C-alpha positions as CSV (number, residue, x, y, z in Angstrom):
1,M,-53.9,45.8,-175.3
2,A,-51.1,45.4,-172.8
3,F,-53.0,47.4,-170.3
4,G,-56.0,45.0,-170.6
5,V,-53.8,42.0,-170.0
6,S,-52.2,43.4,-166.9
7,V,-55.4,44.5,-165.4
8,R,-56.9,41.1,-166.1
9,R,-53.9,39.4,-164.4
10,W,-54.1,41.8,-161.4
11,W,-57.8,41.1,-161.1
12,V,-57.3,37.3,-161.2
13,R,-54.5,37.5,-158.7
14,G,-56.6,39.7,-156.4
15,A,-59.6,37.5,-156.7
16,A,-57.5,34.4,-156.0
17,L,-56.0,36.1,-152.9
18,A,-59.4,37.3,-151.7
19,A,-60.8,33.8,-152.1
20,A,-57.9,32.2,-150.2
21,S,-58.1,34.7,-147.4
22,A,-61.9,34.1,-147.1
23,L,-61.4,30.4,-147.0
24,A,-58.6,30.7,-144.4
25,A,-60.8,33.0,-142.3
26,C,-63.8,30.6,-142.4
27,A,-61.6,27.5,-141.7
28,G,-60.0,29.3,-138.7
29,G,-63.2,29.9,-136.9
30,G,-63.6,33.6,-137.6
31,G,-60.1,34.8,-136.8
32,S,-59.2,32.4,-134.0
33,A,-56.0,30.4,-134.3
34,R,-56.6,27.1,-136.1
35,P,-55.0,24.0,-134.5
36,A,-51.8,23.3,-136.4
37,R,-51.3,19.5,-136.5
38,Q,-53.0,16.1,-136.6
39,L,-53.1,14.6,-133.1
40,K,-53.4,10.9,-132.2
41,I,-56.8,9.8,-131.3
42,A,-58.1,6.6,-129.6
43,V,-61.7,5.4,-129.3
44,T,-63.1,2.9,-126.8
45,E,-66.5,1.7,-125.7
46,T,-66.9,1.6,-121.9
47,G,-70.2,0.3,-120.5
48,G,-72.1,1.4,-123.6
49,D,-70.5,4.8,-123.7
50,F,-68.4,6.1,-126.6
51,V,-65.1,7.5,-125.2
52,I,-62.7,9.4,-127.3
53,S,-59.1,10.2,-126.1
54,L,-56.8,12.7,-127.5
55,E,-53.0,13.0,-126.9
56,E,-53.5,16.4,-125.3
57,P,-56.4,18.0,-123.3
58,V,-59.6,18.3,-125.3
59,R,-60.7,21.9,-125.8
60,T,-63.6,21.4,-128.2
61,V,-65.6,18.6,-129.6
62,T,-68.1,18.6,-132.5
63,C,-70.0,15.6,-133.6
64,M,-72.1,15.3,-136.8
65,E,-74.1,12.6,-138.5
66,R,-73.0,12.4,-142.2
67,D,-75.1,10.9,-144.9
68,F,-72.8,9.9,-147.7
69,R,-75.6,9.0,-150.0
70,R,-76.3,12.8,-150.5
71,G,-74.2,15.2,-152.4
72,A,-71.5,17.3,-150.7
73,V,-73.4,20.5,-151.3
74,D,-76.7,19.1,-150.0
75,P,-77.5,20.9,-146.7
76,M,-79.0,17.6,-145.4
77,A,-75.7,15.7,-145.9
78,A,-74.4,16.6,-142.4
79,R,-76.4,17.2,-139.2
80,L,-74.9,18.6,-136.0
81,I,-75.6,16.2,-133.2
82,W,-73.4,17.6,-130.3
83,S,-70.8,20.3,-129.7
84,A,-69.2,21.2,-126.5
85,R,-66.0,22.9,-125.1
86,C,-63.9,22.6,-122.0
87,T,-63.7,25.8,-120.0
88,A,-61.7,24.3,-117.1
89,G,-58.3,25.6,-118.5
90,R,-55.5,23.4,-117.2
91,D,-58.0,20.9,-115.8
92,C,-59.4,19.9,-119.2
93,L,-59.2,16.1,-119.7
94,T,-57.7,14.1,-122.5
95,S,-60.7,11.8,-122.7
96,V,-64.3,12.7,-123.2
97,R,-67.5,10.6,-123.4
98,Y,-70.2,11.4,-125.9
99,N,-72.5,14.0,-124.1
100,D,-69.8,14.5,-121.4
101,A,-71.3,16.5,-118.5
102,A,-67.9,17.8,-117.6
103,L,-67.9,19.9,-120.8
104,E,-69.9,23.1,-121.5
105,T,-72.5,22.1,-124.1
106,T,-72.8,24.5,-127.0
107,S,-75.3,22.4,-128.9
108,P,-77.3,19.7,-127.1
109,A,-76.4,16.0,-127.7
110,Q,-78.8,14.0,-129.8
111,R,-79.3,10.4,-129.0
112,L,-77.0,8.0,-131.0
113,T,-79.2,5.6,-132.9
114,T,-78.5,2.7,-135.2
115,S,-76.6,3.9,-138.3
116,E,-78.5,3.6,-141.6
117,Q,-76.8,2.3,-144.6
118,G,-74.5,5.0,-146.1
119,T,-74.4,7.1,-142.9
120,C,-71.8,7.5,-140.2
121,Y,-71.2,9.6,-137.1
122,E,-68.1,11.8,-137.0
123,C,-66.6,13.6,-134.0
124,A,-63.8,16.1,-134.4
125,L,-61.8,17.1,-131.3
126,A,-59.4,20.0,-131.0
127,G,-56.7,20.7,-128.4
128,D,-54.3,23.6,-128.0
129,H,-51.8,22.4,-130.6
130,G,-53.8,20.2,-133.1
131,Q,-57.0,18.3,-133.9
132,A,-58.2,14.9,-134.8
133,A,-61.4,13.2,-136.0
134,V,-63.0,9.8,-135.9
135,R,-65.8,8.2,-137.9
136,F,-68.0,5.4,-136.5
137,R,-71.3,3.6,-136.8
138,V,-73.7,2.4,-134.2
139,T,-74.7,-1.3,-134.8
140,T,-78.2,-2.7,-134.5
141,R,-77.1,-4.2,-131.1
142,G,-76.1,-0.7,-129.9
143,G,-72.3,-1.3,-130.2
144,F,-69.8,0.9,-132.0
145,E,-67.8,0.0,-135.0
146,P,-65.5,1.9,-137.5
147,C,-67.3,3.7,-140.4
148,R,-67.0,1.5,-143.5
149,L,-68.9,2.6,-146.6
């Protein structure tokens, strides 16, 4: 009996360790270093453009449209609308516009349309030492406002 208990404990610990390792690997982008801290982020609207500023140069940006009316496991709850990265090294900027031509697009930008009830846009930015995200809605007049559900 004692052998069965120790094997069970070993298996549970091993399974927990494997699950934690897999989760860390997925979250880190397949082995790349994950940004370590939350960065300060600022959002402005300039001439109808949505501009996001980070406290350090932006290396990657990923924007999604999230439908909070759907369950978290529903594949239609989030839709990628744009992703890009800066390949300019030291010359990467701290501010980017949605669909910024200065960045290398990895997924083409979709047009931002009026947000339906229960949906928001979300953009996540990463720098060398951290990351930040912002949620917003597009109003019926084409302006931007914070996401309030």
